[in-house]
C-alpha positions in Angstrom: 145.0 95.7 151.4 142.4 95.1 148.7 141.2 91.6 148.0 140.4 90.2 144.6 136.9 89.3 143.6 137.7 85.5 143.4 139.3 85.7 146.9 136.3 87.5 148.2 133.9 84.8 147.0 136.0 82.2 148.7 136.6 83.9 152.0 133.0 85.1 152.5 132.1 87.2 155.5 135.7 87.0 156.9 137.0 88.5 153.7 134.4 91.3 153.8 135.4 92.1 157.3 139.1 92.2 156.4 138.4 94.5 153.5 136.3 96.8 155.6 139.0 97.0 158.3 141.6 97.8 155.7 139.5 100.5 154.1 138.7 102.1 157.5 142.5 102.4 158.2 143.1 104.5 155.1 143.7 108.2 155.5 142.1 110.7 153.0 144.4 111.5 150.1 145.4 115.2 150.3 143.9 117.3 147.6 146.4 118.0 144.9 148.7 115.1 145.8 150.2 112.8 143.2 148.0 110.0 144.6 144.9 111.5 143.2 143.1 109.6 140.4 141.8 112.8 138.9 142.5 116.4 139.8 139.4 118.1 141.0 138.8 121.8 141.2 138.0 123.0 144.7 135.8 126.0 145.4 137.7 128.9 146.9 135.6 128.5 150.1 136.8 124.9 150.7 137.9 123.7 154.1 140.8 121.3 153.5 140.6 120.2 157.1 137.0 119.2 156.8 135.9 116.2 158.9 132.7 114.2 157.9 129.8 114.2 160.4 127.7 111.6 158.7 127.8 108.4 156.6 125.5 109.8 153.9 127.4 112.6 152.1 124.3 113.9 150.4 122.4 114.5 153.7 125.4 116.2 155.1 125.5 118.6 152.2 121.8 119.3 152.5 122.2 119.9 156.2 124.7 122.6 155.2 122.3 124.1 152.7 124.4 122.9 149.8 123.1 121.2 146.6 124.4 117.8 145.5 125.7 116.7 142.1 125.1 113.2 141.0 125.9 111.0 138.0 125.4 107.4 136.9 127.4 104.3 137.9 128.4 103.3 134.4 128.0 99.5 135.0 126.7 97.5 132.0 127.5 94.5 129.9 131.3 93.7 129.9 132.0 96.1 132.8 133.2 94.6 136.1 131.2 96.4 138.8 133.9 96.0 141.4 136.5 97.6 139.1 134.0 100.4 138.3 133.5 101.0 142.0 137.2 101.4 142.4 137.3 103.9 139.6 134.4 106.0 141.0 135.5 105.9 144.6 137.1 109.3 144.3 134.8 110.8 141.8 134.0 114.6 141.8 130.3 113.5 142.1 128.6 113.7 145.5 126.2 110.9 144.8 126.0 108.0 142.3 122.7 106.8 140.7 122.6 103.1 140.1 120.2 103.1 137.2 118.1 99.9 137.3 114.9 101.3 135.9 116.0 100.1 132.5 119.3 98.5 133.4 119.4 95.0 134.8 118.3 94.3 138.3 121.4 92.7 139.6 121.9 92.7 143.4 125.3 91.0 143.1 126.6 93.7 140.8 125.4 96.4 143.3 127.3 94.6 146.1 130.4 94.4 144.1 130.2 98.0 143.1 129.8 99.1 146.7 132.7 96.9 147.7 134.8 98.6 145.0 133.8 102.1 146.3 135.0 101.1 149.8 138.3 99.6 148.6 139.0 102.7 146.4 138.0 105.2 149.0 137.6 107.3 151.1 136.3 110.3 149.2 138.3 113.5 149.3 135.8 114.8 151.8 136.7 111.9 154.1 133.5 110.0 153.6 133.8 106.2 153.2 132.0 106.4 149.9 129.9 108.8 147.8 126.2 108.6 148.5 124.6 105.8 146.3 121.0 105.6 145.5 119.2 103.1 143.2 116.7 104.2 140.6 114.5 101.1 140.8 112.8 99.0 138.1 109.7 98.8 140.3 107.4 101.8 140.0 104.9 103.6 142.3 102.0 101.9 140.6 99.6 101.1 143.4 99.5 99.7 146.9 99.0 96.0 146.0 101.8 96.2 143.4 104.2 97.8 145.9 103.4 95.3 148.7 104.2 92.5 146.2 107.4 94.0 145.1 108.7 95.5 148.4 111.3 92.7 148.6 113.3 94.4 145.8 113.8 97.5 148.0 114.9 95.4 151.0 117.3 93.5 148.8 118.8 96.7 147.5 119.2 98.3 150.9 120.9 95.1 152.1 123.6 95.8 149.5 124.8 98.8 151.5 123.3 101.6 149.3 122.2 104.9 150.9 118.8 105.4 149.2 116.0 104.6 146.7 114.7 106.7 143.9 111.2 105.6 142.8 110.2 106.1 139.2 106.6 106.9 138.2 105.5 107.7 141.7 101.9 107.7 140.6 100.1 106.5 143.7 100.5 107.9 147.2 99.6 104.6 148.9 102.3 102.8 146.9 104.9 105.3 148.0 103.7 105.0 151.6 104.3 101.2 151.4 107.7 101.7 149.9 108.9 104.3 152.5 107.2 103.1 155.7 107.3 99.4 155.2 110.1 98.4 152.7 112.7 101.0 153.8 112.3 100.9 157.5 112.8 98.5 160.5 109.9 97.8 162.8 111.6 99.5 165.8 109.9 102.3 167.7 112.4 105.2 167.8 112.5 107.8 170.5 111.3 111.2 169.3 110.1 109.8 166.0 106.4 109.6 165.4 104.8 106.2 164.8 103.6 105.9 161.2 100.5 104.1 159.9 102.6 101.3 158.4 105.2 99.5 160.3 108.6 98.6 158.8 109.4 95.2 157.4 113.2 95.1 157.2 114.5 92.1 159.2 117.7 90.7 160.6 120.4 90.9 159.5 121.9 93.5 157.1 125.4 92.4 157.8 126.8 93.2 154.4 125.3 96.7 154.4 126.8 97.4 157.9 130.2 96.4 156.7 129.9 98.6 153.6 129.0 101.5 155.9 131.9 100.6 158.2 129.7 100.2 161.3 128.6 97.2 163.4 125.2 95.7 162.7 123.6 97.2 165.8 124.8 100.7 164.9 123.5 100.1 161.4 120.1 99.3 162.8 120.1 102.7 164.5 121.3 104.6 161.4 119.4 102.9 158.6 116.3 105.0 158.8 114.7 107.6 156.5 115.9 111.2 156.6 114.5 113.8 157.2 111.7 111.9 159.0 114.5 110.8 161.4 117.1 113.5 161.6 119.7 110.9 162.5 118.8 108.6 159.7 121.2 107.9 156.8 118.8 106.7 154.1 117.2 108.9 151.5 114.1 108.3 149.4 113.3 110.2 146.2 110.2 110.2 144.0 109.9 110.9 140.3 106.6 112.7 139.4 106.9 111.9 135.7 103.5 111.2 134.2 100.1 112.7 134.2 98.7 110.1 136.7 101.5 110.9 139.2 100.7 114.6 138.7 97.2 114.0 140.2 98.6 112.7 143.5 101.8 114.7 143.6 100.6 116.8 146.5 99.9 113.9 148.8 102.9 111.9 147.7 105.5 114.6 148.2 103.9 115.4 151.6 104.6 111.9 152.9 107.0 111.7 155.8 110.4 110.4 154.8 110.5 111.9 151.3 113.9 113.5 150.8 113.9 114.6 147.1 111.6 114.8 144.2 111.8 115.4 140.4 109.4 115.8 137.5 111.1 113.9 134.6 110.5 116.0 131.5 111.5 113.1 129.2 108.9 110.7 130.5 106.4 113.5 131.0 106.7 114.3 127.3 105.5 110.8 126.4 102.3 111.4 128.3 101.7 115.0 127.3 102.9 114.9 123.7 102.5 111.2 122.7 104.3 109.5 119.9 104.7 112.8 118.0 107.6 113.7 120.3 109.5 110.9 118.7 109.3 112.6 115.3 111.3 115.7 116.4 114.9 115.0 117.2 115.4 118.7 118.0 113.4 118.1 121.2 114.8 114.7 122.1 118.4 115.8 121.6 118.0 119.0 123.5 116.8 118.7 127.1 116.7 122.4 127.5 114.3 122.9 124.6 112.2 119.9 125.7 112.0 121.1 129.4 110.9 124.6 128.3 107.8 123.5 126.5 104.9 125.3 128.2 103.1 122.1 129.3 106.3 120.7 130.8 107.2 124.0 132.5 103.8 123.8 134.3 104.2 120.3 135.7 107.8 121.0 136.7 106.8 124.2 138.5 104.1 122.2 140.4 106.7 119.8 141.7 109.0 122.6 142.6 106.4 124.4 144.6 105.3 121.1 146.4 109.0 120.5 147.3 109.3 124.0 148.7 106.0 123.5 150.7 107.1 120.2 152.2 110.9 120.9 152.7 111.8 118.3 150.1 114.9 118.7 147.9 114.0 119.6 144.3 115.8 117.7 141.6 116.0 119.5 138.2 117.4 118.6 134.9 121.1 118.6 134.0 122.4 122.1 134.8 124.1 124.3 132.2 127.4 126.2 132.6 126.1 128.9 130.2 124.8 132.0 131.9 122.4 132.6 129.0 120.8 129.2 129.4 117.5 129.1 131.4 118.9 126.3 133.5 122.2 128.0 134.3 123.5 126.3 137.4 123.9 129.4 139.5 120.4 130.6 138.6 119.0 127.2 139.5 120.7 127.2 142.9 119.3 130.7 143.6 115.8 129.3 142.8 116.2 126.5 145.3 117.4 123.5 143.2 119.2 121.1 145.6 119.9 118.1 143.4 121.6 118.2 140.0 122.2 115.4 137.6 125.7 116.5 136.6 128.2 114.2 135.0 129.6 117.5 133.6 132.2 118.7 136.0 132.5 122.3 134.7 128.9 123.1 135.8 129.4 121.5 139.2 132.6 123.5 139.6 130.7 126.8 138.9 127.8 125.8 141.2 130.0 124.9 144.1 131.9 128.2 143.9 128.6 130.0 143.7 127.1 128.3 146.8 130.4 128.8 148.8 130.8 125.1 149.5 133.1 124.1 152.3 133.2 120.3 151.9 136.1 119.2 149.7 135.2 117.7 146.3 
């Protein structure tokens, strides 16, 4: 049974364990049953007997050659993160972006949100929760900055999330610190090459393990960066979204442990077009028109090609469900896009049908 937030604070670790055990005992709700919070359209290729193979739903879809569709967590002033987690536990989204680049850095809110996802789950695919990654307020500025701020990443991972998305990944050394030191444990792992920087995560991520539904020792085995470690369940993304980041994009995206990358047309337009872009609402209100400006197409294509070269999943702008749109979801899938920001369910329905997805939504 679920426990209330007040009871959770009073009972501490024992309460968390009880909640985790209860959540593990739940069986997936059958697709189409009256128990569903929202009806979701399944692709015609769906396997309703699907059994999850991994903790991280996003990695499992990528392993199957399928794109993922993510949206935002929706937590802000006046919104209880635990209740919001309950609401989003059975979302049609494959992954959830906890936006803390401009939103408040609140570790307690992330923990409560993750607890809500567990209590409201599992997902229709049978996963304990959707994949959750945090878009952080710290950026890829330089090595010294990242060393000083690496504690933020470790605190976030200890909340039980599944990944980090680094804004303004402008310096390769900074991203190396974030991936190799802040995201990893110091263990040597059989079959995984030693990296120049050794991991800094320490004992013990007990809360994260309980959110994942595993014991702490198993969490230590699983909490490593994919695809560097094929058995790892953590993902790391970079946003190449300014002209400084462009200059080091090739070495940044080539780093071991980078799972996805994007090019950020909104932020890029600040650097390429300056304040004048603020004078034209036709661009700011139309992401398609903005992203098709010639100078933005050039930087976007550079990131796309670097992703292809390094086997990194390319994240594009919100897909369209309109076949005449240059970012029509089926066209984007055919061109290799593997990550879509897609709160819009119709475009994700179209895309999943096109890619012949088997995992239930």
